[in-house]
C-alpha positions as a Markdown table, in Angstrom:
| # | Residue | x | y | z |
|---|---|---|---|---|
| 1 | Unk | 17.7 | 41.7 | 61.1 |
| 2 | Unk | 19.7 | 40.7 | 64.0 |
| 3 | Unk | 18.5 | 43.6 | 66.5 |
| 4 | Unk | 20.8 | 41.2 | 69.8 |
| 5 | Unk | 23.6 | 44.0 | 69.1 |
| 6 | Unk | 24.2 | 44.3 | 73.2 |
| 7 | Unk | 24.1 | 40.3 | 73.6 |
| 8 | Unk | 26.7 | 39.9 | 70.1 |
| 9 | Unk | 29.3 | 42.3 | 70.9 |
| 10 | Unk | 29.2 | 43.1 | 74.6 |
| 11 | Unk | 30.3 | 46.8 | 74.6 |
| 12 | Unk | 31.1 | 48.9 | 77.8 |
| 13 | Unk | 31.5 | 52.8 | 77.1 |
| 14 | Unk | 33.0 | 53.5 | 80.6 |
| 15 | Unk | 36.3 | 51.3 | 79.3 |
| 16 | Unk | 35.7 | 52.2 | 75.5 |
| 17 | Unk | 35.8 | 55.9 | 77.0 |
| 18 | Unk | 39.4 | 55.0 | 78.3 |
| 19 | Unk | 41.1 | 53.3 | 75.7 |
| 20 | Unk | 42.1 | 56.1 | 73.4 |
| 21 | Unk | 45.9 | 56.2 | 73.7 |
| 22 | Unk | 46.5 | 53.2 | 75.8 |
| 23 | Unk | 48.8 | 50.0 | 74.7 |
| 24 | Unk | 47.0 | 46.7 | 73.9 |
| 25 | Unk | 48.4 | 43.7 | 73.4 |
| 26 | Unk | 46.5 | 41.3 | 71.6 |
| 27 | Unk | 45.9 | 37.5 | 71.0 |
| 28 | Unk | 44.5 | 35.7 | 68.2 |
| 29 | Unk | 43.2 | 32.0 | 67.9 |
| 30 | Unk | 41.9 | 30.5 | 65.0 |
| 31 | Unk | 39.8 | 27.5 | 64.9 |
| 32 | Unk | 38.1 | 25.3 | 62.5 |
| 33 | Unk | 34.6 | 24.8 | 63.0 |
| 34 | Unk | 34.8 | 21.8 | 65.1 |
| 35 | Unk | 37.9 | 21.7 | 66.8 |
| 36 | Unk | 39.0 | 22.1 | 70.4 |
| 37 | Unk | 42.6 | 23.3 | 69.0 |
| 38 | Unk | 43.3 | 26.7 | 67.3 |
| 39 | Unk | 45.3 | 25.8 | 63.8 |
| 40 | Unk | 47.1 | 28.8 | 64.0 |
| 41 | Unk | 48.2 | 31.9 | 66.7 |
| 42 | Unk | 49.0 | 35.5 | 66.1 |
| 43 | Unk | 49.6 | 38.3 | 68.6 |
| 44 | Unk | 50.3 | 41.3 | 67.9 |
| 45 | Unk | 51.0 | 45.1 | 69.4 |
| 46 | Unk | 49.8 | 48.8 | 69.1 |
| 47 | Unk | 48.4 | 52.0 | 70.1 |
| 48 | Unk | 44.4 | 52.5 | 70.3 |
| 49 | Unk | 43.4 | 55.2 | 68.2 |
| 50 | Unk | 39.7 | 54.4 | 68.3 |
| 51 | Unk | 37.2 | 53.2 | 69.9 |
| 52 | Unk | 33.8 | 53.0 | 68.8 |
| 53 | Unk | 30.3 | 51.1 | 69.6 |
| 54 | Unk | 29.8 | 50.1 | 65.8 |
| 55 | Unk | 33.3 | 50.6 | 64.2 |
| 56 | Unk | 35.1 | 48.4 | 66.3 |
| 57 | Unk | 38.8 | 49.4 | 68.3 |
| 58 | Unk | 40.9 | 50.6 | 66.0 |
| 59 | Unk | 44.7 | 49.8 | 66.7 |
| 60 | Unk | 48.0 | 51.7 | 65.2 |
| 61 | Unk | 50.1 | 48.4 | 65.2 |
| 62 | Unk | 53.9 | 48.8 | 66.8 |
| 63 | Unk | 57.0 | 46.9 | 66.3 |
| 64 | Unk | 57.7 | 44.5 | 63.5 |
| 65 | Unk | 54.2 | 46.1 | 62.1 |
| 66 | Unk | 54.9 | 49.5 | 62.9 |
| 67 | Unk | 52.5 | 51.3 | 60.1 |
| 68 | Unk | 49.6 | 48.9 | 59.6 |
| 69 | Unk | 46.5 | 49.3 | 61.7 |
| 70 | Unk | 44.1 | 46.4 | 63.2 |
| 71 | Unk | 40.6 | 46.6 | 63.9 |
| 72 | Unk | 39.1 | 44.6 | 66.8 |
| 73 | Unk | 35.6 | 43.9 | 67.2 |
| 74 | Unk | 33.2 | 45.8 | 69.2 |
| 75 | Unk | 33.7 | 43.9 | 72.4 |
| 76 | Unk | 35.3 | 44.7 | 75.3 |
| 77 | Unk | 34.6 | 41.5 | 77.5 |
| 78 | Unk | 38.2 | 40.1 | 77.1 |
| 79 | Unk | 39.8 | 43.8 | 77.8 |
| 80 | Unk | 42.0 | 43.3 | 80.7 |
| 81 | Unk | 44.1 | 45.7 | 82.8 |
| 82 | Unk | 48.0 | 43.7 | 82.0 |
| 83 | Unk | 50.0 | 43.4 | 84.8 |
| 84 | Unk | 53.3 | 45.6 | 85.4 |
| 85 | Unk | 56.4 | 43.5 | 83.4 |
| 86 | Unk | 57.9 | 42.4 | 79.8 |
| 87 | Unk | 55.5 | 40.1 | 78.3 |
| 88 | Unk | 57.4 | 38.4 | 74.5 |
| 89 | Unk | 55.1 | 37.4 | 71.3 |
| 90 | Unk | 56.2 | 34.1 | 71.0 |
| 91 | Unk | 55.9 | 34.3 | 67.0 |
| 92 | Unk | 58.4 | 37.0 | 66.8 |
| 93 | Unk | 60.4 | 37.8 | 69.6 |
| 94 | Unk | 59.5 | 40.7 | 70.2 |
| 95 | Unk | 58.7 | 42.3 | 73.7 |
| 96 | Unk | 56.0 | 45.0 | 74.9 |
| 97 | Unk | 57.0 | 46.5 | 78.2 |
| 98 | Unk | 54.5 | 47.2 | 80.1 |
| 99 | Unk | 51.3 | 47.5 | 78.5 |
| 100 | Unk | 47.5 | 49.0 | 79.6 |
| 101 | Unk | 45.6 | 46.2 | 78.3 |
| 102 | Unk | 45.3 | 42.5 | 77.0 |
| 103 | Unk | 42.8 | 40.9 | 75.3 |
| 104 | Unk | 42.1 | 37.1 | 73.4 |
| 105 | Unk | 39.7 | 36.8 | 71.0 |
| 106 | Unk | 39.1 | 33.3 | 69.5 |
| 107 | Unk | 38.2 | 33.3 | 65.6 |
| 108 | Unk | 35.9 | 30.0 | 64.7 |
| 109 | Unk | 35.4 | 29.3 | 61.2 |
| 110 | Unk | 31.5 | 28.8 | 60.3 |
| 111 | Unk | 30.4 | 25.2 | 59.3 |
| 112 | Unk | 29.7 | 24.9 | 55.6 |
| 113 | Unk | 25.6 | 24.4 | 55.0 |
| 114 | Unk | 25.0 | 21.7 | 53.2 |
| 115 | Unk | 25.1 | 22.4 | 49.5 |
| 116 | Unk | 28.1 | 24.8 | 49.3 |
| 117 | Unk | 31.3 | 23.6 | 47.9 |
């Protein structure tokens, strides 16, 4: 059992309390196990429904993905207050005006263990 939750997923309880109702612009970059460049990037945005230390940060997506929900990991390290202005999603061209926060995550595939097919 891994008892290093604090180190694996740093959680700022004070920040988490402020998140529900806030608009968040999310950037995701997906990497191969040993790649330096992402093989896929995704952007999405929505309002925080809930922020839970164990379950993560649940978003109600807006724009072209209205009606969908997306769960971010319980890690507040990369949440940054967004500057005023219009943010345009590269993939869809959608504009997000004056979001409250931006957040980015890098997701890396794990290398296969020997013997795994």
